[in-house]
C-alpha positions as a printed Julia matrix, in Angstrom:
278×3 Matrix{Float64}:
 -102.51  -157.3   20.13
 -101.31  -156.36  16.71
  -99.35  -158.71  14.58
  -96.22  -156.85  14.95
  -96.62  -156.45  18.65
  -96.94  -160.33  18.81
  -93.88  -160.72  16.7
  -91.95  -158.49  19.03
  -93.24  -160.27  22.04
  -92.13  -163.69  20.77
  -88.71  -162.08  19.88
  -88.47  -160.98  23.23
  -89.24  -164.3   24.93
  -86.84  -166.14  22.45
  -84.15  -163.74  23.51
  -84.66  -164.07  27.28
  -84.68  -167.8   27.07
  -81.22  -167.58  25.13
  -80.17  -165.52  27.74
  -81.23  -167.56  30.63
  -79.2   -170.53  29.73
  -76.12  -168.42  28.75
  -76.05  -166.62  32.27
  -76.7   -169.89  33.86
  -73.79  -171.46  32.1
  -71.47  -168.39  33.04
  -72.4   -168.34  36.65
  -71.89  -172.18  36.95
  -68.52  -172.09  35.25
  -67.32  -168.98  37.48
  -68.61  -170.83  40.71
  -66.88  -173.96  39.42
  -63.55  -172.12  39.54
  -64.3   -170.9   42.98
  -64.88  -174.24  44.25
  -61.95  -175.83  42.64
  -59.67  -173.15  44.39
  -61.07  -174.0   47.53
  -61.17  -177.85  47.33
  -58.6   -179.63  49.49
  -57.89  -176.33  51.42
  -58.81  -175.7   55.03
  -62.18  -173.92  55.4
  -64.8   -173.3   57.74
  -67.56  -176.28  58.14
  -70.93  -175.84  60.01
  -73.45  -178.33  60.8
  -77.16  -178.14  59.99
  -80.02  -180.57  61.04
  -79.34  -184.26  60.56
  -76.38  -186.43  60.42
  -73.32  -185.06  58.33
  -75.76  -182.25  56.99
  -72.98  -179.7   56.35
  -72.42  -176.2   54.96
  -69.07  -174.89  54.21
  -68.02  -171.16  53.74
  -67.75  -172.38  50.05
  -71.47  -173.32  49.74
  -72.02  -169.72  50.68
  -69.45  -167.93  48.59
  -70.57  -169.88  45.52
  -74.13  -169.08  46.1
  -73.35  -165.25  46.44
  -71.25  -165.45  43.19
  -74.0   -167.14  41.34
  -76.88  -164.72  42.5
  -74.78  -161.59  41.91
  -74.04  -162.83  38.3
  -77.72  -163.44  37.56
  -78.69  -160.2   39.27
  -76.38  -158.25  36.95
  -78.23  -159.46  34.09
  -81.61  -159.92  35.61
  -82.07  -157.4   38.66
  -85.74  -158.14  39.0
  -85.66  -162.07  39.09
  -86.32  -163.88  42.31
  -84.06  -166.63  43.87
  -84.63  -169.98  45.66
  -81.26  -171.03  47.0
  -80.2   -173.67  49.41
  -78.59  -171.51  51.98
  -81.3   -168.86  52.0
  -84.44  -170.21  50.91
  -87.16  -168.19  49.15
  -87.51  -164.49  49.9
  -90.87  -164.2   48.19
  -93.53  -166.73  47.05
  -93.24  -168.05  43.51
  -94.92  -165.89  41.01
  -95.08  -165.26  37.28
  -91.65  -163.78  37.58
  -88.52  -165.92  36.57
  -87.36  -167.62  39.79
  -83.65  -169.14  39.89
  -83.53  -172.43  41.93
  -79.79  -172.77  43.0
  -77.55  -175.29  44.61
  -74.22  -173.74  44.88
  -72.54  -176.77  45.99
  -74.23  -180.18  45.6
  -72.26  -182.9   47.53
  -70.95  -180.71  50.43
  -70.17  -183.82  52.43
  -67.91  -185.09  49.7
  -66.43  -181.48  49.35
  -65.76  -181.39  53.05
  -64.08  -184.75  53.02
  -61.95  -184.08  49.96
  -63.78  -186.22  47.68
  -63.73  -184.71  44.13
  -67.33  -185.38  43.37
  -69.71  -182.48  43.64
  -71.74  -180.18  41.37
  -73.47  -176.88  40.94
  -77.08  -176.98  39.85
  -78.91  -173.86  38.47
  -82.32  -173.96  37.19
  -84.8   -170.97  35.96
  -88.27  -171.58  36.33
  -91.62  -169.55  35.67
  -94.39  -171.04  37.8
  -94.18  -174.87  37.79
  -92.36  -174.88  34.5
  -88.67  -175.05  34.42
  -87.19  -173.16  31.28
  -83.4   -173.61  31.39
  -81.05  -175.34  33.54
  -77.24  -176.44  34.01
  -75.72  -179.05  36.19
  -71.83  -178.42  36.27
  -69.18  -180.85  37.61
  -66.12  -178.8   37.97
  -63.54  -181.6   38.77
  -64.63  -183.64  35.76
  -65.15  -180.31  33.52
  -68.78  -181.67  32.48
  -71.43  -179.06  32.04
  -74.82  -180.31  31.47
  -77.32  -177.98  29.99
  -81.0   -177.94  28.81
  -83.7   -175.63  27.5
  -87.39  -176.31  27.53
  -88.23  -177.8   24.11
  -84.6   -177.55  22.82
  -83.06  -180.68  24.17
  -80.3   -181.44  26.74
  -76.47  -181.43  25.92
  -73.08  -182.15  27.23
  -70.02  -180.67  25.31
  -72.1   -179.96  22.33
  -73.63  -183.51  22.07
  -77.3   -184.06  22.53
  -78.15  -186.18  25.3
  -80.67  -189.14  25.32
  -81.67  -191.46  28.01
  -80.72  -195.16  27.74
  -82.65  -197.93  26.06
  -82.56  -200.39  28.91
  -85.85  -202.25  29.53
  -84.82  -204.8   31.86
  -83.0   -204.76  35.11
  -80.56  -207.21  33.69
  -78.98  -204.47  31.73
  -79.66  -201.42  34.18
  -77.59  -199.45  36.09
  -79.3   -197.77  39.23
  -78.62  -194.68  41.44
  -80.15  -193.75  44.62
  -79.68  -191.45  47.67
  -80.47  -191.35  51.35
  -81.92  -188.64  53.45
  -79.89  -186.98  56.49
  -82.58  -188.65  58.83
  -81.88  -192.05  57.41
  -81.5   -193.1   61.05
  -85.43  -192.48  61.06
  -85.86  -194.48  58.12
  -88.48  -192.29  56.5
  -90.98  -193.96  54.2
  -89.06  -197.29  54.94
  -86.45  -196.02  52.51
  -83.97  -198.87  53.99
  -86.37  -201.66  53.31
  -87.3   -200.27  49.82
  -83.58  -200.19  48.96
  -83.01  -203.65  49.97
  -86.01  -204.8   47.84
  -84.7   -203.25  44.82
  -81.28  -204.37  45.38
  -82.53  -208.04  45.45
  -83.47  -207.52  41.79
  -79.76  -207.81  40.91
  -78.93  -204.59  39.14
  -75.85  -202.67  40.33
  -76.71  -199.53  42.47
  -74.61  -196.66  42.96
  -74.98  -193.94  45.81
  -72.89  -190.97  44.7
  -74.13  -188.23  47.11
  -74.81  -185.82  44.72
  -78.38  -185.92  43.44
  -78.15  -183.29  40.71
  -75.44  -185.42  38.99
  -77.26  -188.64  39.51
  -80.1   -186.99  37.54
  -77.48  -185.61  34.96
  -76.09  -189.11  34.6
  -79.56  -190.49  34.01
  -80.15  -187.89  31.28
  -76.93  -189.01  29.55
  -77.69  -192.7   29.65
  -75.13  -193.54  32.24
  -77.96  -194.45  34.78
  -81.17  -195.87  33.94
  -83.23  -195.31  36.96
  -82.77  -193.26  40.2
  -84.99  -192.7   43.32
  -84.57  -190.85  46.56
  -87.24  -190.57  49.47
  -86.91  -186.76  49.66
  -85.23  -183.95  47.56
  -85.37  -180.13  47.89
  -86.29  -178.05  44.81
  -82.65  -177.11  44.63
  -81.61  -180.88  44.53
  -83.75  -181.81  41.57
  -84.87  -178.88  39.57
  -81.85  -178.76  37.12
  -81.73  -182.52  36.62
  -85.45  -182.74  36.07
  -85.39  -180.58  32.88
  -82.22  -182.57  31.72
  -83.96  -185.87  31.94
  -87.26  -184.71  30.34
  -85.39  -183.0   27.49
  -83.28  -186.28  26.91
  -86.56  -188.16  26.75
  -86.81  -189.6   30.32
  -89.45  -189.22  33.04
  -89.58  -187.75  36.51
  -92.35  -188.28  39.07
  -93.38  -189.15  42.64
  -92.88  -192.66  43.73
  -96.32  -193.45  42.49
  -96.14  -192.06  39.02
  -97.94  -188.53  39.73
  -96.34  -185.54  38.45
  -93.64  -184.07  40.7
  -94.21  -180.57  42.11
  -90.8   -178.96  42.04
  -91.37  -176.77  45.02
  -92.08  -179.54  47.75
  -89.74  -181.88  49.51
  -91.1   -185.08  48.33
  -89.96  -188.52  47.14
  -88.59  -188.54  43.56
  -88.56  -191.32  40.9
  -86.7   -190.77  37.6
  -86.04  -193.23  34.79
  -85.35  -193.65  31.23
  -89.13  -194.23  30.87
  -88.77  -198.08  30.04
  -88.13  -198.94  33.68
  -90.67  -196.39  35.26
  -93.69  -198.75  35.83
  -91.64  -201.71  37.38
  -90.03  -199.01  39.37
  -93.26  -197.53  40.57
  -94.44  -200.89  41.58
  -91.57  -201.18  43.96
  -91.82  -197.89  45.54
  -95.46  -196.66  45.59
  -97.2   -199.37  47.8
  -97.0   -201.15  51.08
  -93.92  -203.51  51.48
  -94.78  -206.91  50.82
């Protein structure tokens, strides 16, 4: 490839990267307006597998809006969205990983705590992501290698090294009654360390809060790609760490346990999560 061709290729990559984050922001903000309009009104609610695993007409409307918006700019891109799944296996093409309404149970119960998560990935690499909290008007955004931001301020994870200073977050699966991976016992074991623990019911915001230094560590026994892809890049670009319970890299396309932290608390969290219960 000639020097001029290489320069053109790099310029095209840079332009696409910029456009990925721009279109993600635009789609999230428009979907957020839609969700705010529906919040507190009467709408159709359906049940999926699991206790309180709900889907509303606004999950579907938000998803359709986001996909239509992105397709208008990138018609050849692929989509992995919560209410549809992946229509084709991941390839070298850009794949958008979308949760159109994270926190559906909160939304359905008129609790104003929910979010939209949008991430653009190529293969196993997340290139750009946003997590938007409409009711709080907080739009978290990150680009690979360029940092994570909220309202123009660059984000950085906390400096907490001990549980005496830590604020933790967690979540429980819809099949918590089956206690997968002894999630109840592991929660109790960590609760006994004395640090406050919050259960918000919105995994993407849990991860965004960790990226912004509000939380110091977060764990959950199982998250889908659309639950964690957007927040994963936010945390990594803010200086934190995201892995499996045992510290191995987390593959973004599988339903697996997730541990995220500011990095300082990662080893001790791994020690409480990875092995057999004492």
